DSSP file (Angstrom, degrees, kcal/mol; ACC not computed):
  #  RESIDUE AA STRUCTURE BP1 BP2  ACC     N-H-->O    O-->H-N    N-H-->O    O-->H-N    TCO  KAPPA ALPHA  PHI   PSI    X-CA   Y-CA   Z-CA
    1    1 A M              0   0    0      0, 0.0     2,-0.4     0, 0.0    72,-0.0   0.000 360.0 360.0 360.0 114.2    0.0    0.0    0.0
    2    2 A T        -     0   0    0     21,-0.2     2,-0.4    19,-0.0    21,-0.2  -0.759 360.0-174.1 -89.5 133.2    1.6    3.2   -1.2
    3    3 A I  E     -A   22   0A   0     19,-2.7    19,-2.7    -2,-0.4     2,-0.5  -0.992  24.1-132.2-132.0 131.5    0.8    6.4    0.8
    4    4 A D  E     -Ab  21  75A   0     70,-2.6    72,-2.8    -2,-0.4     2,-0.5  -0.745  25.7-157.0 -79.4 125.3    1.7   10.0    0.2
    5    5 A I  E     -Ab  20  76A   0     15,-3.3    15,-1.9    -2,-0.5     2,-0.4  -0.919   4.3-161.7-106.4 128.2    3.0   11.5    3.5
    6    6 A L  E     -Ab  19  77A   0     70,-2.6    72,-2.7    -2,-0.5     2,-0.4  -0.954   2.8-162.5-109.3 130.4    2.8   15.3    4.0
    7    7 A Y  E     - b   0  78A   0     11,-2.5     2,-0.3    -2,-0.4    72,-0.2  -0.913   9.0-170.7-115.3 139.4    4.9   17.1    6.6
    8    8 A F    >>  -     0   0    0     70,-1.8     3,-1.4    -2,-0.4     4,-0.5  -0.929  44.0 -19.2-130.9 154.7    4.2   20.6    7.9
    9    9 A A  H 3> S-     0   0    0     -2,-0.3     4,-2.0     1,-0.3     3,-0.5  -0.192 126.7  -5.7  58.8-137.1    5.9   23.2   10.1
   10   10 A W  H 3> S+     0   0    0      1,-0.2     4,-1.8     2,-0.2    -1,-0.3   0.703 131.9  63.1 -69.3 -16.6    8.7   21.9   12.4
   11   11 A V  H <> S+     0   0    0     -3,-1.4     4,-2.0     2,-0.2    -1,-0.2   0.926 106.2  45.2 -66.5 -46.4    7.9   18.4   11.4
   12   12 A R  H  X>S+     0   0    0     -4,-0.5     4,-2.9    -3,-0.5     5,-1.0   0.912 113.0  50.5 -59.1 -45.7    8.9   19.2    7.9
   13   13 A E  H  <5S+     0   0    0     -4,-2.0    -1,-0.2     1,-0.2    -2,-0.2   0.864 110.8  48.4 -65.4 -35.3   12.0   21.1    9.0
   14   14 A A  H  <5S+     0   0    0     -4,-1.8    -1,-0.2    -5,-0.2    -2,-0.2   0.882 117.3  40.4 -73.1 -35.3   13.2   18.3   11.2
   15   15 A I  H  <5S-     0   0    0     -4,-2.0    -2,-0.2     2,-0.2    29,-0.2   0.806 104.9-129.5 -84.8 -28.0   12.8   15.7    8.5
   16   16 A G  T  <5S+     0   0    0     -4,-2.9     2,-0.3    -5,-0.2    -3,-0.2   0.608  75.4  67.7  96.2   9.9   14.1   17.9    5.7
   17   17 A Q      < -     0   0    0     -5,-1.0    -1,-0.2    -6,-0.2    -2,-0.2  -0.986  68.8-136.5-159.8 156.0   11.3   17.5    3.2
   18   18 A G  S    S-     0   0    0     -2,-0.3   -11,-2.5     1,-0.2     2,-0.3   0.578  82.7  -0.1 -95.1  -9.5    7.7   18.4    2.8
   19   19 A S  E     +A    6   0A   0    -13,-0.3     2,-0.3    -7,-0.1   -13,-0.2  -0.982  54.5 177.8-166.8 164.0    6.4   15.1    1.4
   20   20 A E  E     -A    5   0A   0    -15,-1.9   -15,-3.3    -2,-0.3     2,-0.5  -0.963  28.9-119.2-165.8 160.3    7.3   11.7    0.3
   21   21 A R  E     -A    4   0A   0     -2,-0.3     2,-0.3   -17,-0.2   -17,-0.2  -0.918  38.0-179.6-103.8 127.7    5.7    8.5   -1.0
   22   22 A V  E     -A    3   0A   0    -19,-2.7   -19,-2.7    -2,-0.5    -2,-0.0  -0.922  29.7-151.6-129.7 158.6    6.1    5.5    1.2
   23   23 A D        -     0   0    0     -2,-0.3   -21,-0.2   -21,-0.2     3,-0.1  -0.756  26.5-159.1-123.9  81.8    5.2    1.8    1.2
   24   24 A P        -     0   0    0      0, 0.0    10,-0.1     0, 0.0    -2,-0.0  -0.222  27.0 -96.5 -67.7 153.6    4.9    0.9    4.9
   25   25 A P    >   -     0   0    0      0, 0.0     3,-2.1     0, 0.0    12,-0.1  -0.238  38.9-102.3 -65.9 160.7    5.2   -2.9    5.8
   26   26 A T  T 3  S+     0   0    0      1,-0.3     0, 0.0    -3,-0.1     0, 0.0   0.791 117.5  65.1 -55.9 -33.2    2.0   -4.9    6.3
   27   27 A G  T 3  S+     0   0    0      2,-0.1     2,-0.9     1,-0.0    -1,-0.3   0.619  79.4  90.0 -69.5  -8.1    2.3   -4.7   10.1
   28   28 A V    <   +     0   0    0     -3,-2.1    -1,-0.0     1,-0.2     3,-0.0  -0.804  45.7 150.3 -89.5 108.5    1.8   -0.9   10.1
   29   29 A T        +     0   0    0     -2,-0.9    41,-2.0    40,-0.1    42,-0.5   0.440  52.0  44.8-124.5  -7.5   -2.0   -0.6   10.3
   30   30 A T  B  > S-E   69   0B   0     39,-0.3     4,-2.2    40,-0.1     5,-0.2  -0.882  84.0-107.0-134.9 167.5   -2.6    2.8   12.2
   31   31 A V  H  > S+     0   0    0     37,-2.1     4,-2.3    -2,-0.3    36,-0.2   0.901 122.0  52.7 -59.5 -40.9   -1.3    6.3   12.0
   32   32 A A  H  > S+     0   0    0     34,-2.7     4,-2.6     1,-0.2    -1,-0.2   0.915 108.4  50.6 -62.2 -42.2    0.7    5.7   15.3
   33   33 A G  H  > S+     0   0    0     33,-0.3     4,-2.2     2,-0.2    -1,-0.2   0.868 110.3  50.1 -63.6 -35.6    2.2    2.6   13.7
   34   34 A L  H  X S+     0   0    0     -4,-2.2     4,-2.9     2,-0.2    -2,-0.2   0.909 110.2  49.5 -64.6 -41.6    3.2    4.7   10.7
   35   35 A V  H  X S+     0   0    0     -4,-2.3     4,-2.8     2,-0.2    -2,-0.2   0.902 111.7  48.8 -64.7 -42.9    4.8    7.3   13.0
   36   36 A D  H  X S+     0   0    0     -4,-2.6     4,-1.7     2,-0.2    -1,-0.2   0.910 112.7  48.5 -62.8 -43.9    6.7    4.5   14.9
   37   37 A W  H  < S+     0   0    0     -4,-2.2     4,-0.3     2,-0.2    -2,-0.2   0.915 113.6  45.9 -63.4 -41.9    7.9    3.1   11.6
   38   38 A L  H >< S+     0   0    0     -4,-2.9     3,-2.0     1,-0.2     4,-0.3   0.942 110.3  53.8 -64.7 -47.0    9.0    6.5   10.3
   39   39 A A  H >< S+     0   0    0     -4,-2.8     3,-1.9     1,-0.3    -1,-0.2   0.809  97.2  66.3 -55.2 -33.3   10.7    7.3   13.6
   40   40 A A  T 3< S+     0   0    0     -4,-1.7    -1,-0.3     1,-0.3    -2,-0.2   0.623  82.9  75.2 -71.0 -10.7   12.7    4.1   13.4
   41   41 A R  T <  S-     0   0    0     -3,-2.0    -1,-0.3    -4,-0.3    -2,-0.2   0.719  95.3-151.1 -66.1 -21.3   14.5    5.6   10.3
   42   42 A G    X>  +     0   0    0     -3,-1.9     3,-1.3    -4,-0.3     4,-0.9  -0.330  55.6  64.6  82.2-167.7   16.4    7.7   12.8
   43   43 A G  H 3> S-     0   0    0      1,-0.3     4,-2.0     2,-0.2    -1,-0.2  -0.176 119.4  -2.4  52.4-131.0   17.9   11.1   12.2
   44   44 A G  H 3> S+     0   0    0      1,-0.2     4,-3.2     2,-0.2    -1,-0.3   0.836 134.2  58.4 -60.9 -34.1   15.3   13.9   11.6
   45   45 A Y  H <> S+     0   0    0     -3,-1.3     4,-2.1     1,-0.2    -1,-0.2   0.946 106.2  46.9 -62.6 -46.0   12.4   11.3   11.7
   46   46 A A  H  < S+     0   0    0     -4,-0.9     4,-0.3     1,-0.2    -1,-0.2   0.903 115.6  47.3 -62.9 -40.0   13.3   10.3   15.2
   47   47 A T  H >< S+     0   0    0     -4,-2.0     3,-1.1     1,-0.2     4,-0.3   0.949 112.5  47.7 -64.9 -47.8   13.6   14.0   16.2
   48   48 A A  H 3< S+     0   0    0     -4,-3.2     3,-0.3     1,-0.2    -2,-0.2   0.843 120.5  37.8 -63.3 -33.5   10.3   15.0   14.6
   49   49 A F  T 3< S+     0   0    0     -4,-2.1    -1,-0.2    -5,-0.2     3,-0.2   0.207  82.9 103.9-106.7  15.3    8.4   12.1   16.1
   50   50 A A  S <  S+     0   0    0     -3,-1.1     2,-0.6    -4,-0.3    -1,-0.2   0.818  84.4  43.1 -67.0 -32.8   10.0   11.9   19.6
   51   51 A D    >   -     0   0    0     -4,-0.3     3,-1.9    -3,-0.3    -1,-0.2  -0.863  64.3-175.1-119.3  95.2    7.1   13.5   21.4
   52   52 A R  G >  S+     0   0    0     -2,-0.6     3,-1.3     1,-0.3    -1,-0.1   0.687  80.4  70.2 -63.1 -20.0    3.7   12.1   20.1
   53   53 A D  G 3  S+     0   0    0      1,-0.3    -1,-0.3     3,-0.0    -2,-0.0   0.690  97.2  51.9 -70.7 -16.2    1.8   14.6   22.3
   54   54 A R  G <  S+     0   0    0     -3,-1.9     2,-0.4    26,-0.1    -1,-0.3   0.047  97.9  89.7-103.6  23.2    3.0   17.4   20.0
   55   55 A L    <   -     0   0    0     -3,-1.3     2,-0.3    25,-0.2    11,-0.1  -0.968  48.2-179.5-128.2 134.3    1.8   15.6   16.8
   56   56 A R  E     -C   79   0A   0     23,-3.6    23,-2.0    -2,-0.4     2,-0.3  -0.844  11.0-158.7-123.6 167.3   -1.5   15.7   14.9
   57   57 A A  E     -CD  78  64A   0      7,-0.7     7,-2.1    -2,-0.3     2,-0.4  -0.968  13.0-160.1-145.6 160.2   -2.6   13.9   11.8
   58   58 A A  E     -CD  77  63A   0     19,-1.8    19,-2.6    -2,-0.3     2,-0.5  -0.994   9.5-155.2-137.4 138.4   -5.0   13.9    8.9
   59   59 A V  E >  S-CD  76  62A   0      3,-2.3     3,-1.1    -2,-0.4    17,-0.2  -0.983  84.1 -15.9-114.8 121.7   -6.0   11.0    6.8
   60   60 A D  T 3  S-     0   0    0     15,-3.0    -1,-0.2    -2,-0.5    16,-0.1   0.892 131.5 -52.1  44.4  50.2   -7.2   12.0    3.4
   61   61 A Q  T 3  S+     0   0    0     14,-0.2     2,-0.4     1,-0.2    -1,-0.2   0.638 114.6 112.4  68.7  21.9   -7.7   15.6    4.6
   62   62 A A  E <  S-D   59   0A   0     -3,-1.1    -3,-2.3     0, 0.0    -1,-0.2  -0.990  72.5-115.0-123.5 125.7   -9.8   14.7    7.7
   63   63 A F  E     +D   58   0A   0     -2,-0.4     2,-0.3    -5,-0.2    -5,-0.3  -0.301  45.1 175.1 -55.9 137.8   -8.4   15.2   11.2
   64   64 A V  E     -D   57   0A   0     -7,-2.1    -7,-0.7     4,-0.0     2,-0.1  -0.936  33.4-103.3-143.0 164.7   -7.9   11.9   13.0
   65   65 A A    >   -     0   0    0     -2,-0.3     3,-1.4    -9,-0.1   -34,-0.2  -0.476  40.3-110.1 -78.3 161.1   -6.5   10.4   16.2
   66   66 A L  T 3  S+     0   0    0      1,-0.3   -34,-2.7    -2,-0.1   -33,-0.3   0.690 116.1  63.0 -69.0 -18.7   -3.2    8.6   16.1
   67   67 A D  T 3  S+     0   0    0    -36,-0.2    -1,-0.3   -37,-0.1    -2,-0.0   0.346  76.7 122.5 -85.9   9.5   -4.9    5.3   16.6
   68   68 A T    <   -     0   0    0     -3,-1.4   -37,-2.1     1,-0.1   -36,-0.2  -0.475  68.6-112.4 -71.5 134.5   -6.9    5.6   13.4
   69   69 A P  B     -E   30   0B   0      0, 0.0   -39,-0.3     0, 0.0    -1,-0.1  -0.332  17.3-155.4 -65.6 150.1   -6.4    2.8   10.9
   70   70 A I    >   +     0   0    0    -41,-2.0     3,-2.5     2,-0.1   -40,-0.1   0.412  45.3 133.1-106.4   2.0   -4.6    3.6    7.7
   71   71 A A  T 3  S+     0   0    0    -42,-0.5     3,-0.1     1,-0.3   -42,-0.0  -0.306  82.2   8.7 -57.3 128.3   -6.1    0.9    5.4
   72   72 A G  T 3  S+     0   0    0      1,-0.3    -1,-0.3     2,-0.0     2,-0.1   0.321  92.8 145.2  84.7  -9.7   -7.2    2.5    2.1
   73   73 A A    <   -     0   0    0     -3,-2.5    -1,-0.3     1,-0.2     3,-0.1  -0.373  29.0-176.2 -67.1 138.2   -5.6    5.9    2.9
   74   74 A R  S    S+     0   0    0      1,-0.3   -70,-2.6   -71,-0.1     2,-0.4   0.748  72.3  22.7 -95.7 -34.4   -4.1    7.8    0.0
   75   75 A E  E     -b    4   0A   0    -72,-0.2   -15,-3.0     2,-0.0     2,-0.4  -0.998  58.6-174.7-139.6 133.4   -2.7   10.7    1.9
   76   76 A I  E     -bC   5  59A   0    -72,-2.8   -70,-2.6    -2,-0.4     2,-0.4  -0.998  10.7-160.8-128.6 130.6   -1.6   11.2    5.6
   77   77 A A  E     -bC   6  58A   0    -19,-2.6   -19,-1.8    -2,-0.4     2,-0.4  -0.900   1.2-163.2-109.6 139.8   -0.5   14.6    6.8
   78   78 A L  E     +bC   7  57A   0    -72,-2.7   -70,-1.8    -2,-0.4   -21,-0.2  -0.990  25.4 143.0-129.2 123.4    1.6   14.9   10.0
   79   79 A F  E     - C   0  56A   0    -23,-2.0   -23,-3.6    -2,-0.4   -70,-0.1  -0.930  49.0 -87.0-153.9 165.0    1.9   18.3   11.7
   80   80 A P  S    S-     0   0    0      0, 0.0   -25,-0.2     0, 0.0   -26,-0.1  -0.280  70.1 -66.4 -73.0 169.0    2.1   20.1   15.1
   81   81 A P        -     0   0    0      0, 0.0     2,-0.4     0, 0.0   -25,-0.0  -0.264  55.5-128.0 -56.7 144.1   -1.2   21.1   16.9
   82   82 A V        -     0   0    0     -3,-0.1     2,-0.4     0, 0.0    -3,-0.0  -0.802  23.3-165.3 -98.6 135.9   -3.1   23.8   15.0
   83   83 A T        -     0   0    0     -2,-0.4     2,-0.2     2,-0.0     0, 0.0  -0.914   7.9-142.6-118.5 150.2   -4.2   26.9   16.8
   84   84 A G              0   0    0     -2,-0.4     0, 0.0     1,-0.1     0, 0.0  -0.599 360.0 360.0-103.4 168.1   -6.7   29.4   15.7
   85   85 A G              0   0    0     -2,-0.2    -1,-0.1     0, 0.0    -2,-0.0   0.407 360.0 360.0-170.8 360.0   -6.8   33.1   16.0
């Protein structure tokens, strides 16, 4: 399953890119599992995903909890908490 991943704000800065296409292993079934798999790459990924409390996600442009399944997802965005004003 190929998924487009979008990174925003300090997540993008830590990783060093705004997006990428990934093909996670079959055992990765939730957004949290995807984040764990990405963090295991080390470097900027480990830095960006070290504190899950500072991370939000959207699957196919809908805000979701990190325990949301990713089956059938085309796009997942990872970003810091959004504030309004």
